[in-house]
Each structure stands twice: as C-alpha cells, then as structure tokens.
N, C-alpha and C positions, 0 to 999 in steps of 0.2 A: 711493326714495320718489318718487311721481309729483308733478310740479309742480302747484301750485294755481292755477287760473285766477282772473282778477279777480272774476268773478261768484261763484266759490266762496269767495274770501277775504272779499268783502263779506257773503255769507250767514253765514260763520262769525263775522265780526267783529261784526255787528249783530243776530244772532239772539237772543242772551241779553238785551241791553238792551231790545229790542222786546218780548220776552216779559215782562220785569219791568214795563214801562210798561203793557202790556195788562192784566196782573194787577192792578196797583194802580189803574188806571183803573176796572176792574170793581169793586174793593173800594170806591172812592170813590162810585160810583153806588149800590152796595148800602147803604152807610152813610147816604147822604143820604136814600134812600127809607125806610130802617129807622128812623132817628131823627126824620124829619119826617112820619111816617105819620099822626100825630094833630094836626099843626099846620095852620094856614090856608095857609101858604106854606113853601117849602123854603129860603128865604133864610137863616133862622137856623140850620137844620140843616146847610146848606152851610158856613157859617162855623164851626160847631161841629166838623164833620168835618175841616175844614182844620186845626184845632188837634189833633184826635184822631189823624189819619192818621200824623203823624210818630212818635207813640208806638207805633202798630202796626208801622210799618216798622222802627223801632229794635229793638223786641222780636223781630221776625221775623229780622232780619239778625244779631242777636247770637246767637240760638239756632242758626240754620242755618250761620252763618259762623264762630262761635267754639266754642260748646259742643258741637255735633254732631261736627265733625271732631276736636276736641281731646279730648273725653271719651267721647261715645257710640260712635263708630266704633272707637276703640281698645279698647273694652270696659270703660272706667272708669265703670261705671254708677252707683256711689255718688256720685262727684263730679258726674256729670251731673245726677242727681236733686237734689242739694243746691243747685247753682248754678241749676238751673231753678226751684227754689222761690224763691231770692233774686230771680231775674228776674221771677217772678210778682208778688212783693211790690212791687218797684220799679215795675213797669208799672201795677199797681193804684193805687199812690200817684200816679203821673203822670196817670192817668185822673181821679183826684179833683182834682188840680191843674187839669186842663183843665175839669172841671165847675165849680170855683170861679171860674176866669177867665171862663167863659161866664156864670155868675151875675152877676159884677160888670160886665163890659163889654158883654155881649149883652142881658142882662135888666134891667140897671140896678138891681140888688138887689131885683128883684121876682120872687118865686117863680112867680106867676101868668103872668109873661111868658115863662117857660121852656117849651120843648117838653116835653110830658109824658113822652115816651120817654127824654129825656136825664136825667130824675130817677130812672129805674129803674137803680140801681147794679148790681144783679145782671144785668140785661139788657145793661148797658154792658160788664161784664167778660166775659160769655158771648160777646157779639158780637165783641169784640176777639180772644178766644182761639180762636173758631171760625176766624177768618181766619188766625191764627198757626199753628194745627194743620194747616189746609189747605196753607199754604205749606210747613210742615215735611214733610208727606207728599209733596208734589210734589218737594221737594228730595231727600228720601231715595229716591224713585222714580228721579229723574234720576241720582243717585249709583249706585244699584243697576244701572241700565241701562248706565252707563259701565263699571262694574266687570265686569258680565257680558260686555260687548263686549271689554274688555281681556283677560278670562279666555279668551274664545273665540279671540282672536288668539294668545294665548300657547299655548293648547292646539293650535291649528292649526300654529303654528311648531314646537312639540314633535313633533307627528306627522310633519310634513314632514321634520324633522331625523332622526327615527327611520327613516322610509322611505328617506331618502338613505343612512343608515348601513347599512340592510339591502341596498340596491342595491349599495353599495360592497363589503360582505362577500360578497354573491353573486357579484359580478364577480371578487373575489379567489379564491373557492372554485373557480369555473369555470376561472380561469387556472391554479390549482394542479392541477386535474384533467387538463387537456390534456397537460402534459408527463409526468405520471404515466402516463396512458393511452398516450401515444405511446411512452414507454420500453418498456412491455410489448409493444406490437405490433412495435416494431423488434427486440425480443428474439426474437420469433417468426421474423422474417426472418433474423436472425443465425444462429439454429439451423438453418434450412433451407439457408442458404448454406454453412455448415460441412459439411453433409451432401451438398452439391452436388446438391440436389434439383431435379428438373425442374419442380417446382411453384413455384420461386422467382419467375418472372415473373408468374404468376397472383397470388402473394402481394403483389407490388409494386402491382399494379393494385387489389387489394382494400384495401391500406393507403392508397393514394391516395384511394379512395372514402371510407374512414373519415375521413381528414384533411379531405376536402372537406365531409363532413357536420359534423364538429366545428367547423371554422373558419368555415363559411359558412351551411350550411342550418340549423344549430341555434343560430346567433348571434341569438337572440331569446328573449323570456320564455317563450313556449309554442311547441311544435312539434306537428305532427300525430302522433298515436300510430302511424299506419301507417308514417311515416318512421322513428320510433324502433324499430319492430319490424324493419324492413328493416336498420337499423343493427345490431341484435342478431344478425340472421341472418348478416350479413357477418362480424361478429366471431366467431360460432360456426364459420363456414366456415374462417376462419383458424386457429382453435384445433384444429379437426379435422385440418387439414393438418399442423399442428405435432406433434400427438400420435398421429396415424395411428390404429392399432388399440389404443393403450394406454388409451383412454377411450371409453366408450359414452355418447353424448349424445343425449337426446331433447328436442325443443322443441315443445311442444303449445300452440298459440296460436289463439284465436278471431280471426276477421276483424274488425278494429276498425272502428267507425263512421267515416265520412268526416270528420265534424266533431269527432271526439274529439281533444282536445289535452292535452298533459302537459308539465311542465317537462323540458327536454332533459337527457340523460345522467344520469338518475336511476336507471335500471334496470341498465345495463351493469356498474357496480361489483359488484353482487351476483353476476352471472354470472362476472365476472373473478375474484372471490374464490373461487368454487366450483372453478375450475380450479386456482387457486393452492394451495388446501388439499386437493386430491384428486390430480389427475393429476401435478402438478409435484412432489409430495412422496412418490411411491411408484413403484417400478418395476413393481408388479403392475397388473393391469387395474383401472381405476377407472370409476365411472359418475356421471353428472350428469343429473338430471331437472328440466326447466324447464316450468312451466305458467303461461300468462298468460290471464286471463279478464277480460272486460268485461261488466258487467251493472249495471243500475240506476244509470247514470252513475258507475260506480265501477270502478277497476282493481284487480285482485287478482293478485299475482305470488307464485309459490311456486318456490323454488330449493332442491333437495336434492342433496347430493353425498356420495359415500362418504368415509369418514374413514380416513386412514392410521394404522397402529399407532403410529408415533412420527415426527413431522416432523423432517426432517434439519436439521442445523446448517449454516451457511455459514461456511467458513473465511476468516478475515481475518488475514493475517500469521501469527503464531504462536499467536494466540488463536482463540476461537470466538465467533461472534455470531449472533443471530437475524436473520431478514430484516427490515431496517429499514423497508421499504416495505409491510410486510404490513398495517398498520392505516390507511394513508393514505386508501385508497379508501373504506372503510366509514365512517371517521370523517368524511370529507368529505361523503359523501352523507347521513349522519345529520344533520349540521349544516344542510345544504341543505333537508332535509325539515322540520326545525324552523323554518326561516325561511320557506319557501314554503307549507307546509301546517301551520301551528300549530294544534294540537288538532283536526286534520282528517285525520290519517293514523294508521296503526297499523303498527308495525314490530316483529316478533317474531323472535328468533333463538334456536333451540333446538339443543342438542347431546345426542346419544345415544352410546352406546359405539361405534356403527358409522357414524354419519352426522351431518352438519350440515343443518339445515333453516331456511330463511328464508321468512317470510311478510310480504308488504307489501300494505297496502290504502290507497289514496288516491283522492280524487275526481277525476273527469275534468272538463275544461272545454271550452267551445266556443271558436271562433276569435276571438270578440269580447272575451274576458277579457283584461284588461291585467295587467301585473306588479304595479302598485300595488294593484289590486283583489285580486290573489292574496295579496300580503303583508299587506294590511289585513284580510283575512277572518278 
C-alpha cells in the first residue's frame, strides 16, 4: 500500500464532515426561506428552523446510519419498512412539538403572530421528508459508488491472480516441453552415432541451433512466424537424416509476413507426433505431408501421416509397456492452446484406417501484442 501524504490524509479526514456541514447549511437556508416566505422578516423563521433542524438531522441519521445498513442493505425489507414507519410517526410528533413550542415561546400564544407557512402541517411534513429523502438518496449513491469501487478492485485483483496463474502454468508447460523435445532430438543423434554416420557432426550443429532457438530466441510470449518456420525446417532436416529413405516428407509452406507472430513451439509437437506414429513404428516406407498457410491474419496447419498396421510395444524388463512419452507433446500443446488462444483456435485430429490428420487454425498477432493481452483475449 502506498503511503498517504499529509494533504491526502487531511482531505480524507475532513472531506465527509465538510460535506455534511455544507448540506445542512444549505438545508438551513432553504428552510428559513421556505417557512419565512410570507412573513415580514425572517427572524421568527430562523428561530423556528433552529428548533426544526435537529429533528430533520436526527431522522436522517437514524435512517441512513441505523435502518439502511442494518435492514435495507441486508435485504430485510419488511423490518426496514416497519421501522421507517415508526420513524415517520416519531418525527411527525416531534415536528408538532416544535410547532407547539414556537406557538408558546415565539408567538406568545397568538396564532396571528405565527408565520403562515409554519401553520401548514402538510407542508411542514413534506418539507422535512424531502430533505430526508434527498439525504438518503445521496447516502445510498455514496454506498453504491464505494461498493462498485470495491467490486472493481476485487475483480481486478482476481483477474491479476488469474493471469499470474496462467503465466505460471505456461512457464511450467514450456519447461516441460524443453526436456521432452531435447530427449527426442538427442535420440536422433544417438541413433546416428550408433550407425557411425558421417552426418553426426551436421546433426550436432543442427541440434545446437534447435537448442539456441528453444532457450534464447523463443524465450518470449510471441515469436516471428518466420523464425518458427525455420525451426520446423531444421527439425525436419534432422528427422530426414535420421530416417533417410524410410520416410517421404513434404513441407509446403507460404512465405509468412514479416510482422506475423505466434506463440513459440506450438507447431513442432504435431510434426514430432507424425514421425513418432508413422516412421518410428514401422519398417516399411512411411509418408508425412505438412502444409502451413497464412491468410486473413490466420495460421492454418495441416499435418497428415501414414498409419502403421499395429504400433510396436516397448519391452520393459519381463513385461510389455506402451511408449510413456507418446502423449506428453500433444497434451502439452493442447493445454497451451487453451491458455493462449481460448475460444480463438480450432484443433481437429482425425483418424482413418490408413492415416492420421491434424488440422490447426489459430489467429496471428503482430509484434506489439503482449502475453497478457493474448491470455486475456
């Protein structure tokens, strides 16, 4: 909380009392003019109002300070109405007492000496309760304004906490993706070294480029789509080296706009998954078709891969287990899509007897878009 300066403290400390003094000073002037409008002078009306004003103040503060917060605001409308009627009766009785006191002490028991306006009991009651109702309306408006301000602060704090949680979860998902992706690329290198391939040095350089991209160039909410495309091409080059002629890969991509940006590392898991469920699970020749299109500020990715007859099992000790990492990548990217592009992306995964097909559609952003704007959209 920011410290309050002396001037702010004085303003906060004296603002309400000064407002009350101004209000009741205005009421005093109004009553003097109202009840003395037919008299030769305002002296008697001033004395009469001096007796009447405490009744108006007591009625107002009892309603706004006791009945409203205790019964009206909590929704106990029956009790509020009942006690308000009692207050009305008591205040009318006190007004009559003020009228009698004025008749005795100000008019010396002479009706003709009374101000004509003070003898109008109906006008006396109406005048009093107009002031009371204005004061109540102002008090309710003040309470509503404070409640709205408090609600706005609470809502802002809730949204801030929600965004912080989203940021934390996104960071966790990206940290989870890096070791998973690194494991697969190092697996590629391991396979080549076992084969004593001459391509191993080139693979090391490409893996270094992948790591540089993952750890530094994509360490931001949004990255240029062109950089993401180059990252995909590097990954495809690695996979082509790994599988050689066992897989036929085509990558058909439009030249992305220079200012087109996308959340990093969202696309590669779909391509990684296509290799995992095609070339890595069959000895026969497999195929993968990748198409990336950008139009109308929208990215459209289609990944199709051939489907093996039966995915192999992985031996673990004496038992048999499925690939435990098979679902990490897609589950991860699916959750990131839900966080980064809520209700703004479309992901469809279809399976036929011979192939898997993934369609992804999501909006592109320019370089000025922030992560908070992205997650709040």
